[in-house]
N, C-alpha and C positions, 0 to 999 in steps of 0.2 A: 129569864130575860129575853126579851124580843127586839130586834132592830125595828127602829121607827121608819115606816115606809113614808116618802115624801107626798103630800098630798095632792101634787101636780103630776104624779106619774101618769102614764110613761113619759119620760122626759126626752125622748126620742123615738119618732115613728118612721115608717115608711114614707117617702116622698113621691108623690105621683109625678111630679115634674121631672124626675130623673128615672129613666128606664131601668138604669142598673141598681136602683134601690127602692123600686115602687111596691115590693112585696115583703121585704124583710129588712130591718136593721136590729141588731141584738148582739150580745156577747161581747162588749167592748174592753179594750184595754185603756186604762186612763193614767195620766202622769200628772201630778200638781208641782209647779216650781215657779218661783218669781210671781206669784199671785195668779197664775193662769192654769186652768185645768185643760189638759190636752187629751182628746178623746179619739182613739183609732178604733172604729167599730166595723163590724161584720155586716155586710149588706149584700142583697141579691134582688133581682127583679122577677117578673113573672114568665120569664122565657122558660122553654121546655128543658134546656140543659141545666137550668138553674146554676148559672155561673155565679159564684160567691167571690166578692172583691171586699176591699177595705176602703171605707170613707174616713174623713177627718172632720172634727168639730172642737169648738173650744168654748170656754166658759170662765166668767170671772167669779162666780159664786158657787160653782158645783152643780146647779140645778137648771139653769137656762143655758142651753148649747146653741150654738149657730155654727152651721156648716160652713167650712173654709172655702171649698170651691164646688162647682156642679159637676165635676169628673171624679172618678175614683182617685184616691191617692196611691193606690197599689193594686194591681191585678195579678192574676195568675200569669206565669211566664208563658211565652208562646211555645217553647220546646223543651222546657225543662221537668223536673220530676213533679213540680208543684203546678202543673199546666192545667190540672182540673179544677181546683178551687183552692182558696186559701181561707183559714177559719180562726176565730177564737184567739186573738192576740193577748198577750200578756207582756207587761212593761216592766223592766227594771233598769236602774241606771248603775253600771259597773266600770271601774276604771275611767271615768269620764265621758263615757259613751252610753247611748240607750240601747238596750238589747231587747229585741221582741221575740218570744217564742210562739210559734203559731203551728196549727194543723194543717195538713194539706193532702191532696189526693192526686194521683196522676190523671184521672179522668173526671170531666164534670159529674157531679152526683145524681143529675136528673132531679125530677119532682119527688123526691125520696118519700114525703109524706103520704104519697099515693100508692107507695109499693109495700109490699108485706114486711112487717116489722121495721118499717121506716128505713128500708135498705138503700143505700147509694150503690146502684146497682144490686140486683139479686145474685145469690150465689150460683145460680145456674145460667147466668146470662152469657150466652156462647159468643157475644160481640167482644168480650173482654179478654185480652191475652192474660194467660195463666201467670206470667211473669209478675203481674201487679196484684196477685192474691185477691181478685174480686174487688178492686178499687180500694184496698186497704188503707187506713189512715196512717200518716207517718208524721213527724214533728220535725220542723226546722227552725233556724235562727236568722234573725234580721238584724242589722246593724244601721243605726241612724244617728246623726247629730242634730237634725232639726225637725223631724216626723214628716217632712216633705219628700225627701229622697232616701231611698233604702238599698242596701247591698245585701244580697242573699248570700248567707254563709253556708248553706248546706243542711243536710239531715243530720240530726242529733240523736236519733233513736235507731234500735236495731230493724233490721229489714225484714225479720221473720215475724213480727208481731203488729198487731194495730195498737200503736202506742200514742195517746193523746194525753191532754191535761198535763202537759210538761211546762213546769214553772221553775225559774231560777230564783235562788235566794238573792237578796240585794247586796250582799257583800261576801267577801271570802270569810271562811272560817277555819281556823287552823292552818291558813296559807292555801286553802283549796276552795274551789268553786263548788257550789252544792245545787242539786236539782231534784224536784218531785216529778214522778211520771205514772203513768197508769196502763200497763201492758195489758190488754183484754184477755189475752190467751193464757196468762200466768195464773191458772186456777187449778185447784187439786191439791192431794196430799203433799205432793213434791214440792209445792209452792207455799203451803201453809194456810192458804184460803180458799173457801169454798166458791167465792164469786170475786170478781175483780176489785182490787185494793189499791191503796196509795203505796208507792215504792220510793225509795230514796238513794241518791247516788252522790258521790263526791269525785271530783277529778282535778288533775293540774290544768286542764284545757277545756274550754267552753265547748269544743268541737269533738271531744273524745271522752265518752263516758262507758268505762269499761265494764261495770257492773253495778247493779240495784240490789238493795235489800228491802224486804217488807217493812213498811213503817206502820201502817193501820189497815184494819179490816173491819167489815160490818159486824157490829155488835148490838146495836139497838133495834127495836121493832120498825122504826121508820127507815132503816138502812137494809139494803140487799147488796147492791154493789155501790162502791163510793170512789171518789177521785178528788184530786186537789182542785181548789178553785181560784185562788188568788195569791199573789206574791206574799210570802210571810212578812209579817211587820214586827219589826224589834222592840221589846220593852225590857225593862230592867229584870223582869221575872221570866223571860223566855220569847220565842218566837210564836206570835199570835198567828195561826194558820186556819183559814177558813176553807171547808170543803163540802162538796155537795154529797147527799146520799139520795139513793133511788130506792124506792120500797118495791114490793112484789107487784103492785099496780102500775108501776111506772112513773109515780109522782116524784118529783124532784124538791128536795128540802136542803137547808144549809146547817152545817155544824161547825164546831170550833175546837181546835186543838191548841195546846201550849207545849212547844218543843223546847228542849234545852238548848241554851244559848251556844254552849262550846261544843256539844255533840247533839245536833238536830236528829240524830237516829233514836234519842230517848223521848218517848212522849210523856210529859210531866203530868198533864192534866187534860181532861176531855170531857164537854158536856154531853150529859144523857139526852138532852132534849134539843130540837133544832132552834135556831135562832131567827130562821127566816123560812116561810113556806107560802105556797100559793092560796091567795085569798080573793083578790079582785078578779073580774071576768077575763081581763086581758092576760092575767097569769095563769089562768085556766084554758082558755080558747085561743089558740092560735094554730101555726102550722103543726105544733106538737099537741096531741089531743088530751094528754093526761095531767097537765099542771106542771109547770115548770117556772122555778125561780133558779137562774144558773149565774153566780157571781164569777166575774173574770178580772174584776179590779177592785183594789181598796187602796184610799190615801188617807192621810191624816192631815187635817187643817186646824190650827189653834185648839188641839185637843180633840176634835171631833172626828170620828171616823165616818168616811164616806165610802158605801159599798155599792157598787154598779153591778147589775145584773141583768141578763136577759130574761124576758118574759115570754113563755110558750114559744120560743124560737122565731119572735115577730117583732116585739119592740123593747126598749130599754127602760129600767126603772133605777131608782136609788133610795138607799135605806141608810139611816144614820144611827149613832149613839156616841157616847162619850168613850173614848178609847180605852183610858184607865179603868173605867166601870166594867167593861167588858173583859178586859185582862183580869181584873180581881174576881169576876163571876166564874171565869174558866178555873182559875186558881182553887176555887173551892170545891173542885171535883177532881182530885187527884187520882191517878190510876196506878 
């Protein structure tokens, strides 16, 4: 089973009229409520520092989005730990508030696609203080009630690892909050995985995550490293959880897991084949040169699942399917 890509993709492109988003728009968080799709998207211009910010757009049908304003809705802080860039928002609603997990760096990533291995600063860059681990990625938490104003709540990942793809579950389970994450350095026999995988943690607090356990690792030929993609969606049969897999050539595809409703550390089912992969030119050719479909948002409207994804680090696409049909399809592949 494959998701159906919208014939009008990409639904959001860089906009030459705004210098801060004239090169990149990708990897959005999307929330649907009261008939409105709200998109918080990653954006960057063609400046040498490659400052990455968030823009805001809305839609009534989930396909045609209009920018809300001509300025970024949120930018890197001027003197905080996320002063370099802010990336890849994922949105959930908890306790009556919207929470956004996002990746950030202390310094601007520069034009990383022109550097060896797409490095945001190369490991031997003498201009970078060692305190920041060669501009290592961290993950933080934002709080908002209107998607216009945001409060930075701070870092929610460990300081000694590059940890991104941090995603909250949309409700408490067993009276606790739950989170997916992907610590890059947790590989090797002591961690139970040869390549970076998906980890899961639970906590009494959204700001304190004392431990993570390995949830899933690469097992299929189209996977080498994997990471969470979108907030888990609740169904009567489990948490539908989309994730990305990167093969040995660097191509990004999308898979699906079903997690136990009461104990999401238990993987109930997992598809052996991807449900989304690069096909169109704009999914193969962008700032990232190897082919990328990278979901960061999914919402359900009237039984239809909308999956929003970044295309080759440069544009945004959407794909759909019937939510119940996808859940049933995953259920047919128990683990």
